C-alpha positions, -999 to +999 in steps of 0.1 A: -001+001-002+023+023+006+041+023-026+012+027-044+002+057-019+038+076-026+034+073-063+003+102-053+034+120-033+040+106+000+046+143+009+013+158-005-018+161+030-053+171+024-078+190+052-112+171+056-134+192+077-166+179+090-193+210+092-220+186+103-227+150+106-209+139+140-218+142+174-259+134+159-275+116+128-281+135+105-270+174+092-245+155+068-216+179+053-180+175+051-159+196+032-118+179+018-099+211+006-063+206-010-047+237-019-068+262-038-093+233-043-126+225-014-150+199-031-182+190-005-196+159+001-236+165+012-256+195+027-283+178+049-303+191+079-311+181+111-346+184+128-350+204+158-350+186+197-373+191+221-361+222+239-362+240+203-395+252+204-409+265+175-379+258+149-387+235+118-353+225+106-317+231+115-292+233+090-255+237+087-233+265+095-212+273+058-193+301+068-162+286+061-174+276+028-192+316+026-150+324+034-137+302+010-160+306-021-136+311-045-123+275-038-157+256-035-157+238-069-190+216-063-215+200-038-210+157-041-239+144-028-248+104-020-281+097-016-309+115-017-326+115+023-331+150+042-302+149+062-278+148+028-297+168+010-321+190+031-302+215+034-295+225-004-315+253-015-310+275+023-268+267+008-265+274-022-287+306-018-250+322-006-227+292-018-242+286-057-217+261-071-228+227-092-242+197-078-229+164-089-251+134-080-272+100-091-302+103-112-329+103-086-311+117-060-310+147-082-351+146-094-353+143-053-331+177-051-344+188-083-380+193-061-369+210-039-352+235-059-382+244-078-401+248-047-371+277-035-369+288-072-339+278-076-342+258-109-328+282-131-299+292-111-282+260-102-261+239-120-269+198-119-248+172-131-261+131-134-235+115-127-239+072-131-217+042-109-185+043-123-183+078-136-163+104-120-163+142-120-129+162-119-133+190-096-102+212-092-074+189-078-101+163-067-112+132-087-146+118-077-163+084-090-197+072-075-200+034-066-230+018-063-245+010-030-276-001-010-297+020+012-334+025+021-337+046-011-325+038-043-295+054-064-268+057-029-233+061-040-205+055-020-179+077-034-138+073-043-120+109-036-090+109-055-067+136-045-030+142-041-024+128-009-043+097-016-072+074-022-102+088+009-136+063+002-169+080+015-191+054+020-218+073+022-254+056+037-249+023+030-256-011+036-250-047+022-281-061+000-276-088-021-309-090-034-323-054-040-356-049-050-346-023-074-312-025-092-283-042-084-261-053-052-237-031-039-203-031-060-181-045-033-153-057-066-147-018-069-143-015-029-120-047-032-102-030-063-096+005-045-080-014-011-054-033-029-044+001-047-042+011-015-066+039+002-054+064+026-088+068+050-122+055+049-145+073+055-176+049+070-211+055+081-216+047+119-252+048+123-260+010+128-225+004+141-236-011+180-264-036+158-243-070+160-247-093+127-258-087+097-284-061+080-312-078+063-321-075+024-349-049+019-367-083+003-374-093+033-404-075+046-419-081+012-422-117+027-439-101+063-463-079+039-472-106+022-487-127+054-499-097+066-522-087+037-533-132+035-547-122+069-565-093+066-584-103+035-610-086+045-597-055+061-589-023+046-551-022+053-530+016+059-495+010+057-471+043+072-436+041+058-411+066+050-415+087+020-381+083+006-381+046+010-392+038-026-382+001-030-404-002+003-434+018-018-432-009-046-434-040-024-465-026-008-476-021-044-469-053-055-483-071-033-515-047-037-518-058-074-513-093-066-540-090-038-564-072-064-562-039-039-562-003-057-535+018-040-535+052-028-505+076-023-514+098+011-488+128+026-473+156+004-436+144+006-450+107-002-464+120-035-436+143-044-413+111-038-428+081-053-442+108-086-403+116-093-391+077-090-421+068-113-414+097-138-374+084-138-382+047-137-374+042-103-404+028-091-429+004-114-470+004-109-491-013-127-518+001-148-550+015-130-538+002-095-528+040-077-563+061-070-570+091-063-578+099-022-610+114-034-623+085-054-616+063-019-649+064-008-660+044-042-643+015-034-649-012-002-622-011+023-612-047+018-599-035-019-579-006-005-544-002+005-533+035+016-498+043+016-489+070+042-465+091+058-464+095+092-442+064+107-420+088+128-455+098+145-450+135+133-478+156+144-490+171+111-482+139+090-510+122+076-515+087+095-511+115+130-542+136+113-557+098+102-554+087+139-568+120+161-596+121+136-587+151+120-579+136+085-608+146+061-604+121+037-599+089+059-614+080+094-602+050+112-624+023+124-624-013+134-620-030+097-585-012+095-551-027+098-522-002+101-491-010+096-461+011+107-433-002+084-404+018+104-382+015+134-389+050+160-357+075+152-340+080+190-363+106+205-396+097+183-410+068+207-431+087+225-445+103+193-454+065+179-461+053+215-491+081+210-502+074+177-504+038+181-528+041+213-552+063+197-553+043+162-559+013+189-583+031+211-603+034+176-604-004+172-577-005+147-554-039+145-515-021+146-488-037+133-454-031+143-432-058+144-413-071+117-421-047+089-397-029+089-353-033+080-326-008+086-312+005+054-278+012+073-252-014+077-248-034+110-212-045+119-204-073+099-214-053+071-191-028+082-163-056+090-167-067+051-158-029+044-130-022+063-117-061+050-120-050+014-106-014+016-080-021+041-075+019+047-041+034+066-063+055+085-100+048+100-123+084+103-157+071+113-186+098+101-226+096+106-230+094+141-235+105+177-202+102+198-207+064+211-214+053+176-178+067+167-158+054+192-173+018+186-167+018+147-132+031+159-132+000+178-140-020+152-111-003+131-088-018+155-101-052+152-095-050+116-062-042+118-062-007+115-038+008+144-052+020+172-034+057+166-050+058+130-082+059+144-094+098+144-126+106+157-138+140+148-164+172+160-176+193+137-153+220+129-121+202+131-099+211+103-081+174+102-047+177+079-035+137+067-016+127+046+005+091+046+030+102+067+006+121+095-028+127+105-038+154+130-067+179+141-043+214+136-073+239+140-109+242+146-137+264+126-172+282+131-196+253+122-227+240+139-264+245+133-284+270+122-324+269+128-346+281+107-383+290+115-407+299+091-392+321+060-362+329+084-330+314+084-309+322+114-326+352+133-338+328+159-305+322+178-297+306+216-309+343+232-344+344+219-348+304+222-335+310+257-370+332+262-391+304+243-380+281+271-390+308+297-422+318+281-433+282+279-421+272+320-431+302+334-455+326+314-451+363+312-464+392+335-470+430+316-468+456+333-485+492+327-485+520+338-487+563+328-464+588+344-466+624+345-439+639+319-420+658+343-426+651+380-428+613+371-458+609+389-477+579+387-513+592+368-532+556+360-523+517+371-499+497+373-521+476+356-508+437+354-517+416+325-506+381+326-502+350+300-493+316+308-483+326+343-514+323+368-552+325+358-564+362+369-597+350+381-587+327+411-555+348+418-576+387+424-552+386+453-523+382+443-521+407+416-533+431+437-505+422+465-480+427+429-498+459+415-493+471+455-451+460+450-448+477+414-464+512+431-441+512+459-409+505+438-424+531+416-422+557+444-390+550+461-378+562+423-396+590+425-385+597+463-349+588+449-354+616+421-347+586+396-362+603+368-348+575+338-371+556+326-348+522+319-338+528+355-371+524+371-384+495+344-352+477+358-364+485+399-400+477+388-388+443+373-365+436+401-392+441+427-418+420+414-394+396+402-382+393+441-417+393+455-429+361+428-405+343+435-412+342+479-445+343+470-449+312+439-415+300+433-415+312+397-398+331+375-419+346+350-405+364+319-416+404+331-420+433+304-427+473+321-439+493+298-445+530+309-465+559+292-461+597+295-488+620+295-483+662+295 
């Protein structure tokens, strides 16, 4: 291996800069830099944590790319999941460079660009498996892999410092529903020539054994359809899992059922996949949801979004009886064809409980296989690629640490396993690899149409409002004397129920009144100081009385 790497220039070093995708599962984006060339792999978003009140999405901070925009040659995308493509429309508003991806991945990206009116302004190129694109000092080859969305690719990044292999999200599926199995031969060929570093998916590294083939779910659906011949079947799954939808449609067709596709993201992805030839829908099988009432229950299958218990997704609306077209009843069998993502367990349980309360038969066992490699699949990739360095990606710290341990088991030297944090600048070459710098990285919050205008201070205020409520103190002062002419009046929201707390409110008014009088006696004329004294006095009183700290907003009006 050393001889082969030496040909590429043993002294050369490349910078690897993860801007997201570490410390969490989601928001994957990594920059690779050599002299005047930067390429970016993936550009994903993350969904907000529970404490991010009102936030819709979290996108990566790409300040480093903006500051070095002259070097950025393009975005290379591994597959079409939100945590790998979701931030593209936001990031490309500032960093408009070409995008390279496989056919379906680019089709889904184009749908996003269309929504943001960016189709005409962004250059795009479809890349086939085995093809390479030249971007500055880099050559990037797309390698076929399997995942829970069709057209997933691993990347071989050829640089002056050596070859880097980035697996993207992957599993080893010898019998995929659509297309061919993962190109293990190419991984082996790269391994024989010498690979400087392997950046491997860590999502499922905590699970032992091999990941099951997607086809095993098809057999489960066969059993479910056979056992529920007289019932309507509703299947909730990830919108992007085209192979899963294909298997449900195949089984529905076999049993003579019509299919309704419900949920905006589901309709968008399946429409794109159908137009590009990645899903085969028999003629007259799919019907519009408007015509659902024209068919008996036992002749229908509804494929819907909402398998993660998302509050506004179609299944949650059905469970809450607020869906306009589908009403759940005792004659329904509901299949949740996914595993709850960590953090979504409560939401999923709530939806299951609501469905069962309506009498539905809910099935969620053995109806899903992962799209990510388990330990034995990851070991297989290491045995083929034989990297000098291991740089685990896509996961929380515990996932990255576990993969580093696996890499050592597979022959990588312990000192050559590198666990990075978002923002680290890793300088790597044949002779050494070390973190030489740390740049600005992290999440930018998207709230409605606002990008980045909500930060920690606003979130802290929202948290305070949610936990303690707000008190608004309104009073009128005379212009020159600062005498209290009217008020103080107190308005509260989310603090106490006013009608049952009249004494408390009256006492609070008196506290404010005393505070203002004290300011006047001390000849304090600055309104800012008066507001501060009112705020502090009222806050002290409420804490002693209630052990609560609501947000207090004093408002002073002036009368001449």
